[in-house]
GUDOVEX-134912 format. One line per field, with one value per residue (C-alpha): residue in three letters; x negated, y, z; residue number from 1. Coordinates in nm, 3 decimals. Layout:
REM residues N
aa <- c(ALA;...)
east <- c(X;...)
north <- c(Y;...)
up <- c(Z;...)
i <- c(NUM;...)
//
This chain:
REM residues 83
aa <- c(VAL;THR;VAL;LYS;ILE;SER;VAL;THR;PRO;GLN;LEU;ASP;ILE;LYS;ALA;GLY;HIS;LYS;LEU;VAL;VAL;LEU;LEU;ASP;GLN;LYS;SER;ALA;ALA;GLU;ALA;GLN;SER;ALA;GLU;ILE;ALA;LEU;LYS;ALA;VAL;GLU;ARG;GLY;ALA;HIS;THR;LEU;LYS;VAL;GLN;ILE;THR;ASP;ALA;GLY;GLY;HIS;VAL;MET;LYS;GLU;SER;ALA;GLU;ILE;ASN;PHE;GLN;LEU;HIS;ARG;GLY;PRO;SER;ALA;ALA;ALA;ARG;LYS;ALA;GLY;LYS)
east <- c(-17.485;-17.311;-17.095;-16.831;-16.689;-16.383;-16.399;-16.109;-16.168;-16.503;-16.828;-16.951;-17.296;-17.391;-17.335;-17.563;-17.299;-17.401;-17.287;-17.469;-17.407;-17.447;-17.515;-17.494;-17.490;-17.819;-17.866;-17.919;-17.881;-17.804;-17.661;-17.442;-17.280;-16.990;-17.178;-17.471;-17.681;-17.811;-18.127;-18.248;-17.925;-17.965;-17.691;-17.456;-17.203;-17.238;-17.056;-17.038;-16.936;-16.978;-17.029;-17.012;-17.280;-17.350;-17.685;-17.797;-17.722;-17.416;-17.139;-16.831;-16.619;-16.658;-16.476;-16.341;-16.591;-16.541;-16.677;-16.803;-16.982;-17.260;-17.310;-17.588;-17.595;-17.909;-18.177;-18.224;-18.541;-18.355;-18.070;-18.319;-18.494;-18.155;-18.153)
north <- c(9.187;9.295;9.037;9.172;8.918;8.938;8.713;8.669;8.636;8.817;8.623;8.539;8.690;8.627;8.254;8.266;8.245;8.374;8.389;8.190;8.283;8.000;8.107;7.818;7.572;7.708;7.926;8.282;8.492;8.478;8.761;8.857;9.147;9.132;9.294;9.111;9.221;8.944;9.033;8.916;8.748;8.652;8.732;8.450;8.225;8.163;8.010;8.167;8.027;8.156;7.939;8.025;7.839;7.801;7.858;7.507;7.566;7.341;7.453;7.550;7.680;7.763;7.960;7.831;7.847;8.126;8.162;8.488;8.610;8.870;9.103;9.359;9.652;9.780;9.932;10.308;10.275;10.083;10.339;10.623;10.446;10.402;10.023)
up <- c(15.198;15.517;15.695;15.935;16.178;16.398;16.706;16.950;17.239;17.241;17.263;17.611;17.565;17.929;17.868;17.563;17.294;16.952;16.591;16.325;15.961;15.712;15.355;15.108;15.402;15.545;15.851;15.724;16.041;16.413;16.620;16.910;16.724;16.481;16.192;16.036;15.738;15.514;15.323;14.981;14.872;14.507;14.259;14.173;14.348;14.722;15.018;15.364;15.701;16.058;16.365;16.733;16.926;17.296;17.470;17.373;17.004;17.000;16.765;16.964;16.678;16.311;16.046;15.721;15.438;15.187;14.836;14.689;14.379;14.407;14.113;14.090;13.855;13.688;13.912;13.931;13.720;13.450;13.448;13.416;13.127;12.957;12.976)
i <- c(1;2;3;4;5;6;7;8;9;10;11;12;13;14;15;16;17;18;19;20;21;22;23;24;25;26;27;28;29;30;31;32;33;34;35;36;37;38;39;40;41;42;43;44;45;46;47;48;49;50;51;52;53;54;55;56;57;58;59;60;61;62;63;64;65;66;67;68;69;70;71;72;73;74;75;76;77;78;79;80;81;82;83)
//
Protein backbone atom coordinates (compact mmCIF):
# COMPACT_ATOMS: atom_id res chain seq x y z
CA VAL A 1 0.00 0.00 0.00
CA THR A 2 1.46 3.35 -1.02
CA VAL A 3 0.61 6.37 1.15
CA LYS A 4 1.00 9.80 -0.47
CA ILE A 5 1.11 12.71 1.95
CA SER A 6 0.76 16.42 1.28
CA VAL A 7 2.43 18.62 3.92
CA THR A 8 2.18 22.42 3.95
CA PRO A 9 4.53 24.01 4.84
CA GLN A 10 7.19 21.45 3.99
CA LEU A 11 8.89 19.43 6.71
CA ASP A 12 11.93 21.01 8.34
CA ILE A 13 14.24 18.07 7.72
CA LYS A 14 17.27 19.93 9.11
CA ALA A 15 15.41 20.26 12.43
CA GLY A 16 14.74 16.51 12.46
CA HIS A 17 11.07 16.59 11.58
CA LYS A 18 9.66 13.38 10.11
CA LEU A 19 6.39 11.71 9.15
CA VAL A 20 5.10 8.76 11.13
CA VAL A 21 2.38 6.62 9.55
CA LEU A 22 0.05 4.89 11.99
CA LEU A 23 -1.75 1.84 10.62
CA ASP A 24 -4.46 0.56 12.96
CA GLN A 25 -3.09 2.83 15.73
CA LYS A 26 0.43 1.31 15.50
CA SER A 27 3.53 2.88 13.98
CA ALA A 28 3.97 1.30 10.54
CA ALA A 29 6.58 3.56 8.90
CA GLU A 30 8.69 6.68 9.38
CA ALA A 31 10.05 8.88 6.61
CA GLN A 32 10.99 12.37 5.54
CA SER A 33 9.44 12.00 2.09
CA ALA A 34 5.80 12.44 1.12
CA GLU A 35 5.42 8.95 -0.36
CA ILE A 36 5.67 5.93 1.92
CA ALA A 37 5.20 2.27 0.98
CA LEU A 38 3.66 0.03 3.63
CA LYS A 39 4.57 -3.63 3.32
CA ALA A 40 2.59 -6.75 4.24
CA VAL A 41 -0.74 -5.01 4.86
CA GLU A 42 -3.36 -7.72 5.34
CA ARG A 43 -6.66 -7.52 3.51
CA GLY A 44 -9.58 -6.15 5.47
CA ALA A 45 -10.59 -2.93 7.21
CA HIS A 46 -7.87 -0.55 8.45
CA THR A 47 -7.37 2.93 9.87
CA LEU A 48 -4.58 5.29 8.83
CA LYS A 49 -3.23 8.47 10.40
CA VAL A 50 -0.05 10.50 9.79
CA GLN A 51 1.85 12.43 12.45
CA ILE A 52 4.61 15.00 12.12
CA THR A 53 7.18 14.56 14.87
CA ASP A 54 10.16 16.63 15.96
CA ALA A 55 13.71 15.36 16.53
CA GLY A 56 12.74 14.20 20.03
CA GLY A 57 9.80 12.15 18.74
CA HIS A 58 7.17 14.53 20.09
CA VAL A 59 4.02 14.82 17.96
CA MET A 60 3.75 18.33 16.52
CA LYS A 61 0.72 17.78 14.32
CA GLU A 62 -1.42 14.90 13.09
CA SER A 63 -3.91 14.22 10.35
CA ALA A 64 -7.46 13.07 10.76
CA GLU A 65 -7.83 9.32 10.84
CA ILE A 66 -9.14 7.70 7.67
CA ASN A 67 -10.67 4.28 7.17
CA PHE A 68 -9.99 2.06 4.17
CA GLN A 69 -10.70 -1.47 3.01
CA LEU A 70 -7.98 -3.51 1.29
CA HIS A 71 -9.09 -6.11 -1.24
CA ARG A 72 -6.75 -8.49 -2.99
CA GLY A 73 -7.54 -10.42 -6.12
CA PRO A 74 -6.36 -13.95 -6.78
CA SER A 75 -2.61 -14.49 -7.20
CA ALA A 76 -1.11 -15.04 -10.64
CA ALA A 77 -0.67 -18.74 -9.82
CA ALA A 78 -4.33 -19.08 -8.87
CA ARG A 79 -5.45 -17.27 -12.04
CA LYS A 80 -3.27 -19.54 -14.16
CA ALA A 81 -4.71 -22.63 -12.44
CA GLY A 82 -8.23 -21.31 -13.14
CA LYS A 83 -9.17 -20.82 -9.51
